[in-house]
N, C-alpha and C positions, 0 to 999 in steps of 0.2 A: 724484731729477732725472735721472739717467741713463736711467730708463725714459721720462721726458718727451722727452728728445733721441731716444731710439730710437723713440719712436711718431712724433715729427715726421719724422725722416730716411726712415722708411717710407712716410709720406705723400708726401713730397716726391720720391722716387723713383718711386712710382707715378704722381705728376702727370707726370713728364718722360717716363714710357714712354708716357704716353697724355694729351697736353697739351690736347686738344680733344675730350672725349667726345662722341659722336653723340647725336642727338636720342633714339634708342632707350635708349642706357644712362642718360641723364638721366631720362627718364620712368619707367624702371624704378626707379632710385632714388627718386624720389617716391612711386610706388606702394608700395614697401616702407615708407616712412616712413607713410603713410597706414594700411596694414595693421596696423604696429606700434602705432599710436595706438588703433585699432578693437579690437585683441586685448587690449591691456592698459589701456584707458580706466578700467575700475572699480578696478584696482590702484593706478593713478596717484592717483585721487581719494582713495583711502584712505592713500596715503603721504603725500600733500600734507596732509590732515587730520592725520595723527599729528605731521608736522613743525611744523605750526602751534599744535597743541594741540587746536583745532578750527576746521575750515572745512567748511561744508556742500558735498556733492557738486555739487549745482546751481550753486553759486559757481563752483566748478572747471570744470564744464562750459561754463558761460556766458562767463567770463573768460579761460580758456585754451583748452579743447579746441575749441569752435567757431571761434576765431579761427584756430587752427592748420588745421582741416580747410579753412576758407575760403581761407586762403593756399595750401595744397597744390592745392586744386581749380583755383583761379585759374591758378596756375603750370602746371598740366597742360594747361589749356584754351589758354593763350596762348604756350606755349614755342615752338612752331614759329615763330610771328611774330616773337617776341624775338630767336630765334637768326639771322634773317635779316640779311645785310649791309644797310647803309642807304645809298641813294645820296645824295651831296651834290653841290652845284653846284661849278663849276670857277671858278678865277681868271680874269678877263677876258683875260690875256696867256696863258692856257692853255685857250683854249675848247675845243680838240679832244681834251683829255685826260680821263680818267673819273675821278671820285673816289668812294671807297665806305668807310664805316666798318664794319670787320670785328669781331664780338664774340669775344673770347678770354677763357677763365678766367683768373683772377689766380693761382691756384695753391693753396696751403695757406691756408685762412682759420681764424683761431682766434676763439673767442666766450667771454667773461667773463660769464657771466649772472647776474641779481640773483636773490635769495632771494623776493622778494614774488610773483612769478608764475613759479615755478621752470620749469615746462614750457614756457609761452609764451615766455619769454625765453631759453631755452635752444634752442629748435628753429625758432622763427619766422625768426630771421635765417639759419638753416641752410637753410630751404626755398629762399631766395634764392640762396644759396651752392650748393647741389645743382643747382638749375635752370641756374645759370651755368656749371656744369661743374668746380667746385672740389672738393677735398678738405677736411675739415671736423674740427676739434678742438674740444671744448667742456668749459670748466671750469665745473661747477657750484657754487654756493655751499655752504660749510660749514655754513651755518644750517639747510640742509634735507637732512640726511643720507639720510634714507629715499628721498627722492625721487631724489637723486642716485645712489644704489646701485642702485635700480630702473631708472632711466634708462641707467644703464652697463650693465646686464644686458642690457636690451632692444635697445638699439642695436648691442651685440656679437652679439646673436641674429639681427639683419635686415642687419647691414653687416658688411663686412670692416674689419678695423682701418685698412687704407690708405684706405677710404672717408670713414667717419666713426667718431669714437671719443669716449669720454667720459671725462674726468680728476676724480677727486675729490681732496680734500685742503683743508689750511687755508691761511692767508694766505701763508705762505712758498712753498706749491706754486704758489699763484696768481702771486706775485711771478716766479717761475722760469717759469712759463707765459707771461706777458707779455714775458719776456726772449727768447723764441723768435724767430727770423727769420721771421715769418710774411710771406706776401704781403697780408694785410689782418687788422686786428684790431678785433674788435667788442667794446666794453665798455657794460654797462648798470650804473649805480650811483651813488653820490654824487658830486659835483663834485670833493672834495678828492682822492678815490681815483682819479678819472678823470686828474687832473693826474698823478698817479705813473704812471699806465698809459701816457699820452702820452710822459712822459719815458723810460719804458723801451722802448717802441716807437721813438722817436727815435733810439737807439744803433744799430738796425738799418735807419732810415729806413722803417719799416714804416707805411704809412698807416692812419689809425684812423677808424672810426665810434664816436663816444662819445653814448651816450644817457644824459643825466645828469638830476639833480633840478632843482628850483626852486619858489620859492614861487607858485604858480600863483593866479590872483585870478578872482573872480566878481564881477560888478556887476549889481545890480538896479536898472535906470533908472526914472525915475519913470513911464514909460508901459508898463512891463513888466505881464504878466498875473502879479499877485503870487503867488497861491496855486500857479498852474502852476509858476512859477519856483522856488518853494521846493521843490516836489515834485522837480523835477529836480536841484535842487542836492543835496538830501539822497541821492537815489538814487546821484549820483556820490560823494558823500563817505562814505557807508556801504559801498560796495563794497570788500570786503577789509579791513573796519575802518580805512579811511583810509590803508592801506599801500599806496599806488599814486602812482606819480611824477606822474601827471597829475591827481590828486584836488585840489579846491580847498582851499587853505589859508585864504584870506580872501575874505569876501563884503562889498561894499559895500552898505549900506542906507541910504535917506534917513533923516535924523534924526527925522523925524515918524513914521516907520514901525518904528522899532526893537523898541518893546514889542509892536506887533503881529507884527512878525517873529518873536519869541521864542514868542509864543503860537502861531502858525501851525506853527512848527517842531514844538512839542510836540504838537500836534494830530495833525500827520501822521506824526510819527515813532512814534506809538501803532499806526498802521496799519501801517507799513514794517517795524518791530520789533515784531511781536505777542508773541513770546516769544526765549528766549535762542539757540534755533536758528538765527534769523536773524543773529547776531552772530558774525563771525569773531575768533578769539582774535589779541590781540598776539603777535607771534612768539616772544618771549624775556622772561625775567625783566628782563634789563638794559633792554629797550625799554619795559617796564611801569614801571620805576623812572624812566625818564628822562620818560615820560607824566606821572607824578605829580609830579615835580619842576617840570616847565613849569607844570602847573595850579596848584600850591601857590605859586609864584612871582608867576603873574599875580593870584592872590588877594591876596596879601601887598601888591601894589603898587597895589591898590584897583580892580581889573578886576571887573565883573560876571561870575561863572561861574555858569552854569546848566546841568543835565543836560538832555538832550534829552527823557528819559521817566524815569518812577519805576523804581526798581530792581526786579530779578526775584527772586523768592523761591528759584529755583534756576538756577544756571548750567551750561553745559556743560562749561566749563574754568575752571580759576582765574584765567587771564590774560585773559579776556573782561571788556571794559570798556564802559560805557555811554557814547556820545559826548557830549562837552560843548560848549557855546557860551562863548566868553570875549569879552565885548562891550567895545570900546573899550579895550584894554589899553595903558598907556602904551608908547610906541616903543622905549623902552630894555629893555623886557622880552625875554627868549630866545624867546619865542612868537613875536615879531614880526621876530626877526632870523634864525631857523633854519627848515630846512624841517621841517614837523611830522611827517609820515610817520606818522600815527595819528588815532585819533578825537577830533581837536579841530579846531574850525572858529572862526576868528577873525571877529567881527562889527565892521566900521568903519562909523561913520555919516559922512554928508556932508550939506552943505546945498545945494550947487549941484553938479551933474553935470559942469560944466565943471572943478571941483577935480579930480575923480576923472580925467576924462581927461587933464589936465595932469600929475598925480602918476604915473599910469602910463606915460605917454609920456616922462616923464625919468627915472623911477627903475627901471622894471620892464620894459625892452625885451627882456630876455634871459630873461624867465620861460618855461617849458616849454609852458605853456597858458593861454589867456585865455577865461573864459566870460562872455558879455554877453547879459543878459535885456532885451529891448526891443522896442516895436513902432514904433519911429519909424525909417522906413526911411533917412532922410537921416542921421540920427545912425550908424546901423548902418555905413552906407558909409564915414562918417569914420572909425569904430573900425577897420575892416578895412583902410583905407589908411593910417592913421597910427599906429595901436599895434604894437608890436612883441611877438612870441611865436612859440615854435616852432610851434604850430598853435592854431586857435581853433574853438569851437563856439558857434553862436549860438543862444539860446533853449534851451539842453540843456547837458549836460556828458558829457566823455568821447568823444562820437561820432566826432569827426574822427580820433581814434586807430584806429577800427573799420573804417576805410574802405579796402579793399584797393587801390582805383583811385588813393589818394592817399599821398604820402610821409608818412613819421611820423618827426620828428627834432626836435631842440633848435636853439638859436641862442645864440651867446655862451656864457655859463657855463653853460646847460642843454644843450649839447652842440653836435655837429657831425657832418654826413652825416646820411642818412635812408634807410630801407628801406620796405618793403611792396610788394608787386605789381611791376610793371615797374620802379619805381624801385629796388626791392631788387636785381632782376637786374643793373640799370645800376650800382649800387653794387659788386656782386660781380664786375664784369666790366671788362676793359680792353679799350676801344674803340679799335683800331688803325686808324689813318687809312691807307689805300692809295690812292695815284694811280698810274693805268696810262697811259702814255704812248701816244699813236695813232702808226700807221706814219709819218704826215708829222707832224713837229713844228713848231708855229709858234714855239716857244721858239728854235729855231735862228737865226732872224734877228735875235735879240738877242745872239748870240756876238760877242766882240771880235774884231777892232777894231771899234769901233762907227761905223756909217755916219751920215751927216748926217741920213738918214731917221730912223734910231732916235733920235739926239739930238733932233730937233724933236719926235717923238712923245713921248718921255718927258718933255720939256718941258712939252708941252701937257697930258699926262696929271696930272703932279703938280702944275701951276700952275692947272688949271682950278677955277673956282669962287672964285676968290681976287677 
């Protein structure tokens, strides 16, 4: 733990010596990060694969490296504009003063990343932090030790320890990490641990960005393109074996179409998962055991449990599991109450779409993501205006989180704060309001003792409109 404090103090001292790095310094750091990813991309793909048991290089490229490269390239292209002070209007009584917001780095930013996308979640917030001029410390999950070790080695090769550094270790190290007096702390993971992270940060009054989980729902409305909706739903669910915070947990299907839905899922799954190389492993034996218990509990409670395709003759790894559908499980089952985070998709039937709208409106306003499949434009407008979620994708899944031009974050129990692109720069920046008084100040005529003219003016100004 002394090493953690030493690293933090070195970064804090470096920040105090250079509290607002120039454009060229920030650009150089972004360039070095991109070179690091380019040089070690293949080794990162191999490390992630070993940590999971099996994950294809293509999936790591698509789900992690592409997003990181896009984030870096956007930051480089927009950085000069982001760094400019922003002119603001003046108060009516201070009309001849000038107002500007000046962006300043927060200081030392800590990031506690999750295991499911270890590269993306370790480095994507740090792209924003580096662009904003901050120093960065990253705690990588102990569930992905090979990726963590490689990332620590690579970051040490391309960055000084007072610029960006990686910390490895178990849950005790993570607790000590969160207790450091960061200027901003980012955490990605489960809601219960997010609560503990927030308590630790509160001891130092450290602001937090929390990217947490949630039971993300999908709805196939009566007017949806049925086959297309199922294809996009499965693509979002199968990615990383469902070990994605924004993967759909539950899909609502009209009662008359449930059997057709199951048949179509099985037909399309045979194409999307032609062999075992298309299946990512579940990350650990403990997660496999939990998956098996959830499925067996649902079966015992009377739910219809069906695999999305036939078993494979040969697996790439022992922890690979064929995804299953659990149709209309009793609501007291654990699968209905917990974040699944694996290859399970719940299917809930409905008779009237208004029933679905009402339940989501009342019970699921703080879900991380909502996916709505529909061709009725008026209903889509109602959904986006009335239903709550951290983010939404209409007629597809996951895509809102891939947009660098829009913020990504949760709401309520699914998180607070957001980043990506300019929104990430803003989250990692303290915007200092600066008012510059003119040579001739109009404010002086309000000095005491207050004249009759001032009294009349203030009375008129405060009472007008009544």
